[in-house]
C-alpha positions as YAML, in Angstrom:
chain: A
units: angstrom
residues:
- id: 1
  name: MET
  ca: [91.04, -160.73, -65.21]
- id: 2
  name: ILE
  ca: [94.25, -159.18, -66.55]
- id: 3
  name: PHE
  ca: [92.59, -158.64, -69.97]
- id: 4
  name: LEU
  ca: [89.63, -156.85, -68.40]
- id: 5
  name: ILE
  ca: [91.95, -154.55, -66.44]
- id: 6
  name: ALA
  ca: [93.95, -153.90, -69.62]
- id: 7
  name: SER
  ca: [90.71, -153.11, -71.50]
- id: 8
  name: ILE
  ca: [89.69, -150.56, -68.86]
- id: 9
  name: ILE
  ca: [93.10, -148.85, -68.85]
- id: 10
  name: VAL
  ca: [93.51, -148.77, -72.63]
- id: 11
  name: SER
  ca: [89.94, -147.58, -73.26]
- id: 12
  name: THR
  ca: [90.42, -144.79, -70.72]
- id: 13
  name: LEU
  ca: [93.69, -143.80, -72.43]
- id: 14
  name: PHE
  ca: [91.83, -143.75, -75.77]
- id: 15
  name: GLY
  ca: [89.36, -141.18, -74.46]
- id: 16
  name: ILE
  ca: [92.09, -139.11, -72.82]
- id: 17
  name: SER
  ca: [94.11, -139.11, -76.06]
- id: 18
  name: PHE
  ca: [91.67, -136.69, -77.65]
- id: 19
  name: LYS
  ca: [92.10, -134.27, -74.76]
- id: 20
  name: VAL
  ca: [95.88, -134.39, -75.30]
- id: 21
  name: ILE
  ca: [95.42, -133.88, -79.06]
- id: 22
  name: SER
  ca: [93.25, -130.85, -78.33]
- id: 23
  name: ILE
  ca: [95.71, -129.36, -75.83]
- id: 24
  name: LYS
  ca: [98.65, -129.89, -78.21]
- id: 25
  name: LYS
  ca: [96.56, -128.39, -81.03]
- id: 26
  name: ILE
  ca: [97.24, -131.33, -83.36]
- id: 27
  name: ASN
  ca: [94.87, -131.71, -86.31]
- id: 28
  name: SER
  ca: [92.38, -134.27, -84.96]
- id: 29
  name: PHE
  ca: [90.97, -135.35, -88.33]
- id: 30
  name: GLN
  ca: [94.40, -136.10, -89.80]
- id: 31
  name: THR
  ca: [95.36, -137.94, -86.62]
- id: 32
  name: ILE
  ca: [92.20, -140.05, -86.83]
- id: 33
  name: ILE
  ca: [92.97, -141.03, -90.44]
- id: 34
  name: ILE
  ca: [96.50, -142.19, -89.53]
- id: 35
  name: ASN
  ca: [95.03, -144.01, -86.53]
- id: 36
  name: TYR
  ca: [92.75, -146.10, -88.72]
- id: 37
  name: ILE
  ca: [95.40, -147.35, -91.14]
- id: 38
  name: VAL
  ca: [97.55, -148.36, -88.15]
- id: 39
  name: ALA
  ca: [94.67, -150.13, -86.34]
- id: 40
  name: GLY
  ca: [93.55, -151.85, -89.56]
- id: 41
  name: SER
  ca: [97.06, -153.06, -90.37]
- id: 42
  name: LEU
  ca: [97.59, -154.45, -86.86]
- id: 43
  name: GLY
  ca: [94.35, -156.38, -87.13]
- id: 44
  name: PHE
  ca: [95.25, -158.07, -90.42]
- id: 45
  name: ILE
  ca: [98.79, -158.81, -89.17]
- id: 46
  name: THR
  ca: [97.62, -160.50, -85.98]
- id: 47
  name: THR
  ca: [94.47, -162.24, -87.26]
- id: 48
  name: LYS
  ca: [94.16, -166.03, -87.14]
- id: 49
  name: SER
  ca: [91.55, -165.89, -89.88]
- id: 50
  name: ASP
  ca: [92.13, -166.83, -93.52]
- id: 51
  name: VAL
  ca: [90.76, -163.43, -94.53]
- id: 52
  name: THR
  ca: [93.28, -161.10, -96.19]
- id: 53
  name: PRO
  ca: [92.98, -157.69, -97.88]
- id: 54
  name: LEU
  ca: [92.88, -159.61, -101.18]
- id: 55
  name: ASN
  ca: [89.87, -161.83, -100.45]
- id: 56
  name: VAL
  ca: [88.00, -159.65, -97.96]
- id: 57
  name: PHE
  ca: [85.64, -158.49, -100.72]
- id: 58
  name: GLN
  ca: [84.25, -162.02, -100.95]
- id: 59
  name: GLN
  ca: [83.15, -162.19, -97.31]
- id: 60
  name: SER
  ca: [79.44, -162.11, -96.45]
- id: 61
  name: TRP
  ca: [80.05, -159.42, -93.84]
- id: 62
  name: PHE
  ca: [82.02, -157.08, -96.11]
- id: 63
  name: GLY
  ca: [79.08, -154.74, -96.79]
- id: 64
  name: VAL
  ca: [78.32, -154.38, -93.07]
- id: 65
  name: ALA
  ca: [82.00, -153.64, -92.36]
- id: 66
  name: VAL
  ca: [82.09, -150.92, -95.03]
- id: 67
  name: GLY
  ca: [78.99, -149.24, -93.61]
- id: 68
  name: LEU
  ca: [80.44, -149.38, -90.12]
- id: 69
  name: GLY
  ca: [83.73, -147.92, -91.36]
- id: 70
  name: ILE
  ca: [81.90, -144.76, -92.42]
- id: 71
  name: VAL
  ca: [80.10, -144.55, -89.06]
- id: 72
  name: PHE
  ca: [83.38, -145.21, -87.21]
- id: 73
  name: ILE
  ca: [85.32, -142.30, -88.70]
- id: 74
  name: GLY
  ca: [82.38, -139.92, -88.36]
- id: 75
  name: SER
  ca: [81.73, -140.82, -84.72]
- id: 76
  name: LEU
  ca: [85.41, -140.69, -83.77]
- id: 77
  name: PHE
  ca: [85.72, -137.18, -85.19]
- id: 78
  name: VAL
  ca: [82.65, -136.11, -83.16]
- id: 79
  name: ILE
  ca: [84.15, -137.74, -80.05]
- id: 80
  name: ALA
  ca: [87.33, -135.73, -80.62]
- id: 81
  name: GLU
  ca: [85.36, -132.49, -81.01]
- id: 82
  name: THR
  ca: [83.17, -133.25, -77.99]
- id: 83
  name: THR
  ca: [86.19, -134.00, -75.80]
- id: 84
  name: SER
  ca: [87.80, -130.75, -76.93]
- id: 85
  name: LYS
  ca: [84.69, -128.57, -76.42]
- id: 86
  name: TYR
  ca: [82.88, -130.24, -73.51]
- id: 87
  name: GLY
  ca: [85.40, -132.50, -71.79]
- id: 88
  name: ILE
  ca: [86.31, -136.15, -71.35]
- id: 89
  name: SER
  ca: [83.34, -136.98, -69.10]
- id: 90
  name: VAL
  ca: [80.72, -135.82, -71.60]
- id: 91
  name: ALA
  ca: [82.21, -137.83, -74.46]
- id: 92
  name: GLN
  ca: [82.67, -140.96, -72.33]
- id: 93
  name: VAL
  ca: [79.15, -140.92, -70.88]
- id: 94
  name: ALA
  ca: [77.57, -140.44, -74.32]
- id: 95
  name: ASN
  ca: [79.76, -143.23, -75.69]
- id: 96
  name: ARG
  ca: [79.28, -145.74, -72.84]
- id: 97
  name: MET
  ca: [75.54, -145.14, -72.42]
- id: 98
  name: SER
  ca: [74.96, -146.18, -76.04]
- id: 99
  name: VAL
  ca: [74.66, -149.72, -74.61]
- id: 100
  name: VAL
  ca: [70.91, -149.03, -74.35]
- id: 101
  name: VAL
  ca: [70.60, -149.04, -78.16]
- id: 102
  name: PRO
  ca: [71.63, -152.69, -78.70]
- id: 103
  name: ILE
  ca: [69.59, -153.65, -75.62]
- id: 104
  name: THR
  ca: [66.50, -152.01, -77.13]
- id: 105
  name: ILE
  ca: [67.11, -153.65, -80.50]
- id: 106
  name: ALA
  ca: [67.62, -157.03, -78.83]
- id: 107
  name: ILE
  ca: [64.21, -156.62, -77.15]
- id: 108
  name: LEU
  ca: [62.46, -155.54, -80.35]
- id: 109
  name: TYR
  ca: [64.06, -157.90, -82.87]
- id: 110
  name: TYR
  ca: [65.87, -160.73, -81.07]
- id: 111
  name: GLY
  ca: [63.16, -161.67, -78.62]
- id: 112
  name: ASP
  ca: [65.00, -160.64, -75.44]
- id: 113
  name: ASN
  ca: [62.75, -160.19, -72.41]
- id: 114
  name: LEU
  ca: [61.55, -156.70, -71.49]
- id: 115
  name: THR
  ca: [62.12, -156.33, -67.75]
- id: 116
  name: VAL
  ca: [61.68, -153.54, -65.22]
- id: 117
  name: PHE
  ca: [65.49, -153.41, -64.89]
- id: 118
  name: LYS
  ca: [65.90, -152.73, -68.63]
- id: 119
  name: VAL
  ca: [63.19, -150.05, -68.74]
- id: 120
  name: VAL
  ca: [64.60, -148.22, -65.70]
- id: 121
  name: GLY
  ca: [68.18, -148.58, -67.00]
- id: 122
  name: ILE
  ca: [67.32, -147.17, -70.43]
- id: 123
  name: ILE
  ca: [65.46, -144.18, -68.93]
- id: 124
  name: LEU
  ca: [68.37, -143.44, -66.57]
- id: 125
  name: ALA
  ca: [70.88, -143.73, -69.41]
- id: 126
  name: ILE
  ca: [69.04, -141.22, -71.59]
- id: 127
  name: ALA
  ca: [68.68, -138.82, -68.64]
- id: 128
  name: ALA
  ca: [72.40, -139.26, -67.86]
- id: 129
  name: VAL
  ca: [73.46, -138.26, -71.39]
- id: 130
  name: TYR
  ca: [71.29, -135.14, -71.18]
- id: 131
  name: LEU
  ca: [72.50, -134.04, -67.75]
- id: 132
  name: VAL
  ca: [76.21, -134.76, -68.17]
- id: 133
  name: SER
  ca: [76.24, -132.94, -71.52]
- id: 134
  name: HIS
  ca: [74.78, -129.74, -70.11]
- id: 135
  name: LYS
  ca: [77.33, -126.98, -69.64]
- id: 136
  name: GLU
  ca: [76.31, -123.98, -67.58]
- id: 137
  name: GLY
  ca: [77.75, -120.51, -67.84]
- id: 138
  name: SER
  ca: [78.11, -120.48, -71.64]
- id: 139
  name: SER
  ca: [76.56, -117.87, -73.87]
- id: 140
  name: LYS
  ca: [73.07, -118.52, -75.19]
- id: 141
  name: SER
  ca: [74.28, -118.93, -78.77]
- id: 142
  name: SER
  ca: [76.91, -121.50, -77.85]
- id: 143
  name: GLN
  ca: [74.35, -123.44, -75.79]
- id: 144
  name: LYS
  ca: [71.79, -123.61, -78.59]
- id: 145
  name: PHE
  ca: [73.02, -126.95, -79.91]
- id: 146
  name: TRP
  ca: [74.99, -128.13, -76.86]
- id: 147
  name: TRP
  ca: [73.15, -131.45, -76.93]
- id: 148
  name: LEU
  ca: [73.90, -132.29, -80.58]
- id: 149
  name: PHE
  ca: [77.46, -133.68, -80.33]
- id: 150
  name: PRO
  ca: [76.77, -136.02, -77.38]
- id: 151
  name: LEU
  ca: [73.56, -137.16, -79.09]
- id: 152
  name: ILE
  ca: [75.48, -138.03, -82.28]
- id: 153
  name: ILE
  ca: [78.01, -140.02, -80.23]
- id: 154
  name: PHE
  ca: [75.17, -141.81, -78.43]
- id: 155
  name: ILE
  ca: [73.42, -142.76, -81.69]
- id: 156
  name: CYS
  ca: [76.56, -143.68, -83.65]
- id: 157
  name: SER
  ca: [77.99, -145.78, -80.83]
- id: 158
  name: GLY
  ca: [74.63, -147.52, -80.52]
- id: 159
  name: ILE
  ca: [74.60, -148.25, -84.26]
- id: 160
  name: ILE
  ca: [78.14, -149.64, -84.04]
- id: 161
  name: ASP
  ca: [77.36, -151.89, -81.06]
- id: 162
  name: SER
  ca: [74.10, -153.12, -82.63]
- id: 163
  name: SER
  ca: [75.68, -153.81, -86.02]
- id: 164
  name: ILE
  ca: [78.60, -155.70, -84.48]
- id: 165
  name: ASN
  ca: [76.11, -157.69, -82.42]
- id: 166
  name: TYR
  ca: [74.17, -158.51, -85.61]
- id: 167
  name: ALA
  ca: [77.35, -159.56, -87.42]
- id: 168
  name: GLN
  ca: [78.38, -161.79, -84.51]
- id: 169
  name: ARG
  ca: [74.97, -163.47, -84.45]
- id: 170
  name: ASN
  ca: [74.52, -163.96, -88.18]
- id: 171
  name: LEU
  ca: [77.68, -163.44, -90.25]
- id: 172
  name: LEU
  ca: [80.91, -164.16, -88.38]
- id: 173
  name: ASN
  ca: [82.61, -167.42, -87.43]
- id: 174
  name: ASP
  ca: [84.94, -167.88, -84.46]
- id: 175
  name: THR
  ca: [88.08, -166.64, -86.25]
- id: 176
  name: ASP
  ca: [86.76, -163.81, -88.42]
- id: 177
  name: PHE
  ca: [86.01, -161.16, -85.80]
- id: 178
  name: ASP
  ca: [89.42, -159.48, -85.82]
- id: 179
  name: ALA
  ca: [89.48, -159.46, -89.62]
- id: 180
  name: PHE
  ca: [85.99, -157.94, -89.55]
- id: 181
  name: LEU
  ca: [87.21, -155.16, -87.25]
- id: 182
  name: SER
  ca: [90.29, -154.59, -89.40]
- id: 183
  name: THR
  ca: [88.06, -154.18, -92.46]
- id: 184
  name: ILE
  ca: [86.04, -151.57, -90.57]
- id: 185
  name: PHE
  ca: [89.23, -149.70, -89.61]
- id: 186
  name: SER
  ca: [90.61, -149.90, -93.16]
- id: 187
  name: THR
  ca: [87.33, -148.68, -94.67]
- id: 188
  name: ALA
  ca: [87.32, -145.73, -92.26]
- id: 189
  name: PHE
  ca: [90.86, -144.92, -93.44]
- id: 190
  name: VAL
  ca: [89.88, -145.03, -97.13]
- id: 191
  name: PHE
  ca: [86.91, -142.70, -96.74]
- id: 192
  name: GLY
  ca: [88.89, -140.42, -94.45]
- id: 193
  name: ALA
  ca: [91.76, -140.32, -96.93]
- id: 194
  name: ILE
  ca: [89.37, -139.24, -99.69]
- id: 195
  name: VAL
  ca: [88.19, -136.32, -97.56]
- id: 196
  name: LEU
  ca: [91.80, -135.49, -96.65]
- id: 197
  name: LEU
  ca: [92.85, -135.42, -100.31]
- id: 198
  name: TYR
  ca: [90.00, -133.01, -101.01]
- id: 199
  name: GLN
  ca: [91.18, -130.78, -98.16]
- id: 200
  name: LEU
  ca: [94.81, -130.86, -99.33]
- id: 201
  name: LEU
  ca: [94.34, -130.60, -103.11]
- id: 202
  name: ILE
  ca: [91.17, -128.52, -103.47]
- id: 203
  name: LYS
  ca: [91.02, -126.44, -100.30]
- id: 204
  name: LYS
  ca: [94.84, -126.18, -100.15]
- id: 205
  name: GLU
  ca: [95.02, -127.07, -96.47]
- id: 206
  name: THR
  ca: [98.35, -128.13, -94.94]
- id: 207
  name: PHE
  ca: [99.12, -131.62, -93.69]
- id: 208
  name: GLU
  ca: [100.55, -131.56, -90.17]
- id: 209
  name: THR
  ca: [103.50, -133.91, -89.75]
- id: 210
  name: ARG
  ca: [102.73, -134.05, -86.02]
- id: 211
  name: ALA
  ca: [99.57, -135.97, -86.91]
- id: 212
  name: ILE
  ca: [101.69, -138.97, -87.99]
- id: 213
  name: PRO
  ca: [103.21, -139.95, -84.62]
- id: 214
  name: ALA
  ca: [99.98, -138.95, -82.85]
- id: 215
  name: GLY
  ca: [97.98, -141.13, -85.25]
- id: 216
  name: ILE
  ca: [100.33, -144.09, -84.80]
- id: 217
  name: ILE
  ca: [100.01, -143.93, -81.02]
- id: 218
  name: LEU
  ca: [96.23, -143.49, -81.24]
- id: 219
  name: GLY
  ca: [95.97, -146.40, -83.69]
- id: 220
  name: VAL
  ca: [97.85, -148.77, -81.38]
- id: 221
  name: ILE
  ca: [95.62, -147.72, -78.47]
- id: 222
  name: ASN
  ca: [92.49, -148.04, -80.63]
- id: 223
  name: PHE
  ca: [93.46, -151.56, -81.67]
- id: 224
  name: GLY
  ca: [94.17, -152.38, -78.04]
- id: 225
  name: THR
  ca: [90.66, -151.36, -76.96]
- id: 226
  name: MET
  ca: [89.21, -154.00, -79.29]
- id: 227
  name: TYR
  ca: [91.88, -156.63, -78.68]
- id: 228
  name: PHE
  ca: [91.70, -156.63, -74.89]
- id: 229
  name: ILE
  ca: [87.89, -156.65, -74.66]
- id: 230
  name: ILE
  ca: [87.78, -159.60, -77.08]
- id: 231
  name: MET
  ca: [90.45, -161.42, -75.05]
- id: 232
  name: ALA
  ca: [88.51, -160.69, -71.86]
- id: 233
  name: LEU
  ca: [85.38, -162.16, -73.43]
- id: 234
  name: ASN
  ca: [87.26, -165.24, -74.63]
- id: 235
  name: SER
  ca: [88.75, -165.84, -71.17]
- id: 236
  name: ASN
  ca: [85.25, -166.70, -69.85]
- id: 237
  name: ILE
  ca: [86.16, -165.46, -66.37]
- id: 238
  name: ILE
  ca: [83.05, -163.26, -66.30]
- id: 239
  name: GLU
  ca: [79.87, -163.56, -68.36]
- id: 240
  name: ALA
  ca: [79.52, -161.00, -71.14]
- id: 241
  name: SER
  ca: [76.34, -159.57, -69.58]
- id: 242
  name: SER
  ca: [78.38, -158.66, -66.49]
- id: 243
  name: LEU
  ca: [81.70, -157.94, -68.19]
- id: 244
  name: PHE
  ca: [80.45, -155.06, -70.35]
- id: 245
  name: PRO
  ca: [78.79, -153.16, -67.47]
- id: 246
  name: ILE
  ca: [81.89, -153.62, -65.27]
- id: 247
  name: ASN
  ca: [84.09, -152.46, -68.16]
- id: 248
  name: ASN
  ca: [81.96, -149.39, -68.93]
- id: 249
  name: LEU
  ca: [81.47, -148.52, -65.26]
- id: 250
  name: SER
  ca: [85.21, -148.61, -64.62]
- id: 251
  name: ILE
  ca: [86.06, -146.57, -67.72]
- id: 252
  name: LEU
  ca: [83.49, -143.90, -66.82]
- id: 253
  name: THR
  ca: [84.71, -143.67, -63.23]
- id: 254
  name: LEU
  ca: [88.41, -143.56, -64.13]
- id: 255
  name: SER
  ca: [87.84, -141.04, -66.94]
- id: 256
  name: THR
  ca: [85.88, -138.74, -64.64]
- id: 257
  name: ILE
  ca: [88.55, -138.87, -61.93]
- id: 258
  name: ILE
  ca: [91.29, -138.04, -64.45]
- id: 259
  name: SER
  ca: [89.26, -135.25, -66.10]
- id: 260
  name: VAL
  ca: [88.69, -133.53, -62.74]
- id: 261
  name: LEU
  ca: [92.06, -134.11, -61.06]
- id: 262
  name: VAL
  ca: [94.44, -133.88, -64.02]
- id: 263
  name: TYR
  ca: [92.68, -131.63, -66.53]
- id: 264
  name: LYS
  ca: [90.72, -129.56, -63.97]
- id: 265
  name: GLU
  ca: [87.46, -129.93, -65.85]
- id: 266
  name: LYS
  ca: [84.63, -128.13, -64.09]
- id: 267
  name: LEU
  ca: [81.51, -130.21, -63.56]
- id: 268
  name: SER
  ca: [78.22, -128.64, -62.50]
- id: 269
  name: GLN
  ca: [75.73, -130.23, -60.15]
- id: 270
  name: LYS
  ca: [73.75, -131.43, -63.17]
- id: 271
  name: ASN
  ca: [76.89, -133.01, -64.63]
- id: 272
  name: TRP
  ca: [77.60, -134.91, -61.40]
- id: 273
  name: ILE
  ca: [73.98, -136.09, -61.22]
- id: 274
  name: GLY
  ca: [74.28, -137.27, -64.83]
- id: 275
  name: ILE
  ca: [77.47, -139.20, -64.08]
- id: 276
  name: GLY
  ca: [75.78, -140.76, -61.06]
- id: 277
  name: LEU
  ca: [72.78, -141.77, -63.18]
- id: 278
  name: SER
  ca: [75.09, -143.26, -65.83]
- id: 279
  name: LEU
  ca: [76.80, -145.44, -63.23]
- id: 280
  name: ALA
  ca: [73.40, -146.46, -61.82]
- id: 281
  name: ALA
  ca: [72.17, -147.32, -65.33]
- id: 282
  name: ILE
  ca: [75.15, -149.58, -66.00]
- id: 283
  name: ILE
  ca: [74.67, -151.37, -62.66]
- id: 284
  name: ILE
  ca: [70.92, -151.80, -63.23]
- id: 285
  name: LEU
  ca: [71.31, -153.01, -66.82]
- id: 286
  name: GLY
  ca: [74.17, -155.42, -66.30]
- id: 287
  name: LEU
  ca: [75.01, -156.22, -62.71]
- id: 288
  name: LEU
  ca: [71.85, -155.98, -60.60]
- id: 289
  name: PRO
  ca: [69.88, -158.69, -62.50]
- id: 290
  name: LYS
  ca: [72.73, -161.13, -61.74]
- id: 291
  name: LEU
  ca: [72.46, -160.44, -58.01]
- id: 292
  name: MET
  ca: [68.70, -160.90, -57.76]
...
């Protein structure tokens, strides 16, 4: 249980980190790049697998990891922007509700049963992302594409979860998962570094030294989000089908409380309804079937 609690706390800190980065006006993209080299290095240092940066190219899952690395850095940048513009709750709901994507894919391609619980949960999740993302009181021009950032997070997070699920089912052995994640992190760093070099050399932008310590801290937290959820799964205290909903439900609740009490984020009635629907969706998708 200690690993599940650690996962909830660290994942909540990860979401809050982008709010702090925004408040401190630290370059989020540069911070994200530093974060990925730190997270990738920690993974290769701690792995029990025989995979190293020298032989990783020979692994059957290398191509999937590279593709995910590109999605990772893109989605994390959008999460940072969404947290800055719309708040912690919006980014967390869009991120956590992406669980419906792998569920849908599992029904369509892996033969999982289509139940009333899953249909209702998926509908509630989509409605929750819409409602919690809506910000009232903004100008018409700024509201025109208000839904785009949360939608990108929702889709990208769903792609990540589904691809990792595919890799677990078909490509990975018991010891390769952390090396697989480290390859994703390292790939995200490489592609991010290419963009950063373009910004520094061609566009003559300035590198912020404050991004280094911020990136190191973010990278340790990022690695911790993966490490603790894997350890929680391996502990077998709770089944995975119940563990993920409990994890997501707790992160959403804790993030919302912090966003309102600490950062004074204003949530409209629609936002609160959306948060309520997101919690209901997680319970219906993961916990309720176990109680019936």
